[in-house]
C-alpha positions as a printed Julia matrix, in Angstrom:
389×3 Matrix{Float64}:
 -24.95   63.53   -0.97
 -26.05   59.46   -0.71
 -22.76   57.3     0.19
 -22.04   54.31   -1.64
 -22.99   51.7     1.16
 -26.69   52.96    1.48
 -27.44   52.5    -2.07
 -29.7    49.17   -2.74
 -27.73   45.72   -3.95
 -29.02   45.18   -7.34
 -29.62   41.4    -8.03
 -28.22   39.9   -11.08
 -30.65   38.25  -13.93
 -30.12   34.21  -13.3
 -28.91   33.77  -16.25
 -25.93   36.08  -15.26
 -25.33   34.86  -11.96
 -22.04   32.91  -11.39
 -23.34   30.47   -9.0
 -26.37   29.82  -10.27
 -24.41   29.26  -13.76
 -21.49   26.53  -12.26
 -24.54   24.51  -10.75
 -25.94   24.89  -14.32
 -22.86   23.49  -16.38
 -22.87   21.18  -13.81
 -26.45   19.39  -14.02
 -25.29   19.65  -17.97
 -22.29   17.89  -17.61
 -23.92   15.23  -15.27
 -26.9    14.8   -17.65
 -24.32   14.59  -21.1
 -22.48   11.6   -19.37
 -25.58    9.5   -18.18
 -26.65   10.06  -21.92
 -23.75    8.7   -23.16
 -22.94    6.02  -20.99
 -26.97    5.15  -21.24
 -26.06    5.14  -25.38
 -23.36    2.57  -24.81
 -24.64    0.31  -23.07
 -27.73    0.28  -25.04
 -25.32   -0.34  -28.15
 -23.44   -3.44  -26.39
 -26.95   -4.95  -25.2
 -28.09   -4.8   -28.4
 -24.49   -6.01  -30.02
 -25.08   -8.81  -27.51
 -28.66   -9.71  -28.0
 -27.32  -10.31  -31.5
 -24.78  -12.5   -30.89
 -27.65  -14.5   -28.85
 -25.79  -13.87  -25.68
 -27.03  -12.51  -22.38
 -25.52  -10.1   -20.3
 -25.84  -10.94  -16.52
 -23.53  -11.82  -13.74
 -24.99  -15.77  -12.63
 -22.17  -17.69  -14.3
 -20.61  -16.37  -11.11
 -21.92  -19.58   -8.88
 -20.71  -22.19  -11.61
 -18.24  -24.56  -10.45
 -14.55  -23.23  -11.52
 -12.68  -26.41  -11.77
  -9.58  -25.21  -12.4
  -6.57  -24.79   -9.27
  -4.94  -21.47   -7.8
  -1.55  -22.78   -6.35
  -1.44  -19.91   -3.71
  -4.23  -18.01   -1.32
  -6.78  -18.46    1.11
  -8.34  -22.37    1.1
  -9.98  -22.88   -2.46
 -10.89  -25.53   -3.91
 -11.39  -26.18   -7.57
 -15.07  -27.72   -7.24
 -16.02  -23.99   -5.53
 -17.52  -20.99   -7.57
 -16.1   -18.19  -10.2
 -16.82  -16.11   -7.54
 -15.08  -17.83   -4.97
 -11.92  -17.64   -7.36
 -12.17  -14.19   -8.01
 -11.85  -13.15   -4.01
  -8.63  -15.69   -3.98
  -7.54  -12.85   -6.93
  -8.57  -10.35   -4.77
  -7.24  -11.11   -1.43
  -3.6   -12.42   -3.39
  -3.8    -8.98   -5.23
  -4.58   -7.0    -1.37
  -1.49   -8.88    0.03
   0.85   -8.48   -2.11
  -0.12   -4.63   -2.8
   0.03   -3.67    0.65
   3.15   -5.27    1.71
   5.02   -3.49   -1.81
   3.42   -0.15   -0.59
   5.18   -0.55    3.19
   8.67   -1.82    1.84
   8.43    0.87   -1.16
   7.81    3.4     1.36
  10.73    2.04    3.39
  12.8     1.67    0.59
  11.79    5.49   -1.04
  12.81    7.23    2.6
  15.93    5.37    3.03
  17.35    6.11   -0.81
  15.58    9.47   -0.73
  17.72   10.94    2.61
  20.64    9.09    1.4
  20.52   11.58   -1.87
  21.0    14.3     0.86
  23.82   12.56    2.93
  27.46   14.52    3.03
  28.68   11.04    2.31
  29.59   10.84   -0.74
  29.86    7.32   -1.48
  25.79    6.92    0.24
  24.76    9.59   -1.98
  25.95    8.26   -5.56
  25.37    4.77   -4.45
  21.18    5.83   -3.89
  21.65    8.14   -6.79
  22.83    4.72   -8.74
  20.32    2.51   -7.97
  17.34    5.51   -8.38
  17.88    6.39  -11.75
  18.05    2.91  -12.67
  15.11    1.05  -11.52
  13.06    4.79  -12.34
  13.72    4.42  -16.51
  13.6     0.65  -17.15
  10.04   -0.47  -17.69
   8.5    -2.22  -14.25
   7.29   -5.4   -16.56
  11.46   -5.89  -17.56
  12.51   -6.0   -13.65
   9.73   -8.02  -12.92
  11.11  -10.58  -15.43
  14.49   -9.81  -14.35
  13.56  -10.82  -10.81
  12.13  -13.81  -11.84
  13.89  -15.05  -15.13
  17.48  -13.47  -13.88
  17.84  -13.81   -9.8
  15.09  -16.54   -8.96
  15.17  -18.88  -10.89
  19.03  -19.18  -11.05
  18.47  -19.65   -7.54
  19.79  -23.54   -6.17
  16.61  -25.88   -5.21
  15.38  -26.55   -2.49
  17.89  -28.69   -0.65
  20.44  -26.62   -1.35
  19.05  -23.28   -0.16
  20.68  -20.19    1.37
  19.97  -19.98    5.03
  19.85  -17.01    6.74
  20.58  -17.8    10.59
  18.67  -20.74   10.23
  15.18  -18.99   10.18
  15.05  -18.13    6.51
  15.38  -19.93    3.32
  16.06  -18.44    0.13
  15.49  -21.2    -3.54
  14.1   -20.99   -6.72
  10.81  -21.7    -4.75
  10.94  -18.63   -3.31
  11.68  -17.8     0.42
  10.76  -19.87    3.45
  10.44  -16.99    6.6
   9.41  -18.01   10.07
   5.68  -17.6    11.14
   4.12  -16.19   14.17
   0.8   -18.84   15.29
  -1.35  -16.39   17.91
  -2.4   -18.58   21.15
  -5.43  -18.29   23.48
  -3.31  -15.63   25.07
  -2.47  -12.9    22.84
  -5.68  -10.22   23.01
  -5.1   -10.51   26.83
  -1.23   -9.51   26.22
  -2.58   -6.87   23.92
  -4.67   -5.42   26.15
  -2.02   -5.24   29.62
   0.3    -3.69   27.18
  -2.23   -1.04   25.87
  -3.68   -0.37   28.94
   0.56    0.11   30.33
   0.87    2.34   27.46
  -1.95    5.0    28.18
  -0.8     4.75   32.41
   2.84    5.07   31.74
   1.61    8.06   29.75
  -0.72    9.65   31.89
   1.91    9.25   34.87
   4.5    11.23   33.02
   2.43   13.72   31.89
   1.21   14.14   35.67
   4.51   13.74   37.08
   7.19   15.63   34.54
   4.42   17.56   32.19
   8.42   19.43   30.66
   9.11   15.99   29.39
   9.46   16.59   25.49
   7.63   14.02   23.18
  11.13   12.22   22.19
  11.9    11.41   25.59
   8.16   10.32   26.58
   7.84    8.0    23.62
  11.17    6.21   24.24
   9.89    5.9    27.67
   6.69    4.53   26.43
   8.04    1.64   24.23
  10.4     0.8    27.14
   8.14    0.23   30.14
   5.94   -1.84   27.4
   8.71   -3.8    26.06
   9.7    -4.73   29.88
   5.98   -6.08   30.22
   6.02   -7.34   26.87
   8.61   -9.73   28.07
   7.42  -10.42   30.99
   3.85  -11.37   29.73
   5.56  -13.95   27.47
   7.25  -15.69   30.55
   5.14  -15.89   32.83
   2.4   -16.9    30.71
   1.29  -21.18   30.47
   2.0   -20.31   26.68
   3.72  -17.42   25.44
   0.69  -15.22   23.31
   2.74  -16.27   19.93
   3.97  -19.31   18.99
   7.3   -18.99   16.43
   6.93  -21.07   13.83
   9.76  -22.24   12.02
  10.54  -23.88    8.76
  12.63  -27.03    8.53
  13.77  -29.05    5.41
  11.48  -32.35    4.47
  12.34  -34.31    1.76
  11.64  -32.37   -0.96
  10.25  -28.99    0.41
  10.28  -26.59    3.88
   7.36  -28.18    6.2
   6.4   -24.66    9.15
   6.76  -21.56    8.71
   5.65  -19.05    5.71
   6.78  -19.76    2.56
   6.5   -16.77   -0.33
   6.65  -18.58   -3.85
   9.21  -17.48   -6.2
   5.96  -15.79   -8.48
   5.24  -13.52   -5.71
   8.63  -13.2    -4.85
   9.22  -11.64   -8.39
   6.56   -9.18   -8.29
   7.21   -7.96   -4.98
  10.97   -6.88   -5.54
   9.84   -5.82   -9.06
   7.12   -3.24   -7.64
   9.27   -2.66   -4.8
  12.23   -1.64   -6.59
  10.24    0.18   -9.44
   7.93    2.31   -6.89
  10.8     2.86   -4.05
  12.56    4.59   -6.55
   9.79    7.32   -7.2
   8.82    7.53   -4.14
  13.02    8.49   -3.2
  12.54   11.48   -5.68
   8.99   12.44   -3.98
  11.28   12.08   -0.54
  14.46   13.95   -2.24
  11.93   16.92   -3.29
   9.53   17.51   -0.57
  13.34   17.87    1.81
  14.46   20.12   -0.63
  11.19   22.52   -0.68
  11.75   22.85    3.46
  13.1    26.5     3.11
  16.7    25.89    4.76
  15.72   29.34    6.96
  14.25   26.16    9.27
  17.34   25.16    9.91
  18.83   28.11   11.23
  16.1    29.15   13.58
  16.23   25.42   15.28
  19.94   25.74   15.6
  19.45   29.18   17.04
  16.91   28.04   19.83
  18.95   25.28   20.62
  18.16   21.99   18.66
  20.41   19.47   18.47
  19.91   18.13   14.37
  18.27   14.81   15.55
  15.48   16.83   17.19
  15.22   19.19   14.01
  14.82   16.64   11.6
  12.24   15.32   13.78
  10.45   18.12   14.98
  10.77   20.65   12.36
  11.59   19.49    8.79
  10.19   15.61    8.73
   6.85   17.75    9.7
   6.95   19.71    7.06
   7.88   17.48    4.82
   5.36   15.11    5.09
   2.89   17.89    4.1
   4.17   18.03    0.85
   5.25   14.41   -0.02
   1.92   12.76    1.01
  -0.29   13.49   -2.48
   2.86   12.41   -4.25
   2.36    8.98   -2.99
  -1.1     8.95   -3.16
  -0.35    8.61   -6.58
   2.45    6.69   -6.06
   0.51    4.21   -4.51
  -2.41    3.64   -6.98
   0.13    3.42   -9.13
   1.65    0.01   -7.78
  -1.59   -1.49   -7.02
  -2.5    -1.17  -10.69
   1.16   -2.37  -11.92
  -0.09   -5.37   -9.57
  -2.01   -6.95  -12.62
   1.48   -7.44  -14.46
   1.8   -10.37  -12.41
   0.55  -12.45  -14.78
   3.64  -12.19  -16.54
   5.18  -14.55  -14.02
   1.67  -16.61  -12.7
   1.07  -15.26   -9.89
  -2.41  -16.1    -8.98
  -3.57  -11.95   -8.63
  -6.69  -10.77   -9.02
  -6.36  -10.36  -13.24
  -4.86  -13.66  -13.53
  -7.64  -15.46  -11.9
 -10.07  -12.99  -14.02
  -8.4   -14.21  -17.32
  -8.74  -18.02  -16.83
 -12.64  -17.09  -15.7
 -13.32  -15.33  -19.05
 -11.47  -17.92  -21.44
 -13.44  -20.35  -19.46
 -16.99  -18.85  -19.41
 -16.6   -16.44  -22.15
 -18.38  -13.58  -20.2
 -15.75  -11.18  -20.94
 -17.9    -8.04  -20.39
 -19.31   -8.88  -17.35
 -15.79  -10.07  -15.82
 -13.53   -6.32  -17.52
 -16.27   -4.66  -15.23
 -16.12   -6.13  -12.2
 -12.55   -6.15  -12.73
 -12.53   -2.3   -13.53
 -15.18   -1.78  -10.79
 -12.78   -4.03   -8.31
  -9.63   -1.95   -9.08
 -12.0     1.54   -8.32
 -12.77    0.35   -5.22
  -9.26   -0.68   -3.92
  -8.26    2.63   -5.39
 -10.92    5.21   -3.88
 -10.27    3.41   -0.32
  -6.91    4.24   -0.65
  -7.01    7.78   -1.81
  -9.32    8.45    0.74
  -7.24    6.83    3.49
  -4.61    9.15    2.23
  -6.3    12.27    1.83
  -7.2    11.96    5.85
  -3.42   11.74    6.56
  -2.98   14.67    4.84
  -5.99   16.42    6.38
  -4.85   15.74    9.23
  -0.58   17.18    8.7
  -1.62   19.73    7.17
  -1.8    23.37    8.07
  -5.09   24.79    9.78
  -5.04   28.88    8.39
  -6.36   31.14   11.09
């Protein structure tokens, strides 16, 4: 009697092989996409030719002849391309700060909604539900028209400790100007952190990560203070804004338009992140707390070493979606006049008449920014997820 294992393996024909069929379907889909794209491109080119319009990007070298109120150094006599670069930098600057602050706000509100304190829990719930259920455009206009423009003039600005000033023109805050001793200080502090860590691992291998990080931080902080005092000049100079006749000089100014967009994006996205954080912590099994108590961990240690790592694995994919949405919502800056990527591109379209080319550039730029953010978040997600053995 012949066993089943000794029977020859029958190879299916290629049109029935599942692996080959998957490859063929993918190839067919790519071909179909390319054909549709080619047809649309041909129709667009023929339509432009009938109107006497040529498709091209040479116009980007023409002089822009319009001013931009904020951003990197720029002169109206420079090209459209330079003006567009200013808008891209402004969008990246706004999106980066908004992502950081929205994450902090979301973490605080999400943890507060899980708090045993009734007042903190209810207050976080009210804030989250209000801003989550109002369109982001209305939130931005509310901060701009209803809050910032109602603030006092520059001469009557609200002062916070003599360092921060809030007025109709935005927020003036101190800036840090680096000196020639900044790079040596960074190198010294990095070497000190590495040396302290190696010393602790060699002398006390039983020291936990929390205590080790605390000792490293304390040692680096003391060394940084010593560098600040002993060097001929400080690594960073603090430039405090000072009220002049009609405006502040020195420091950094966040314009009213930038501040309104920042507050709108942070409050809107932060409330969505709060729900992501709350859901991620609730998804961690309750038995993890009980198991941690059983082995003698404190609540703080349990939260830092057991709950947070597991919650991070759950929340990072959703955080990626919120970050991408925030970047796309930054295009609403045109409503308050902030010179972002989309606002400056609209001005270029009005002056040059090159709407097709500019919209193609806008789409490609947002696509590139979002792909970079997605790649970064996917890399973080791969680092924190559990690897199956």
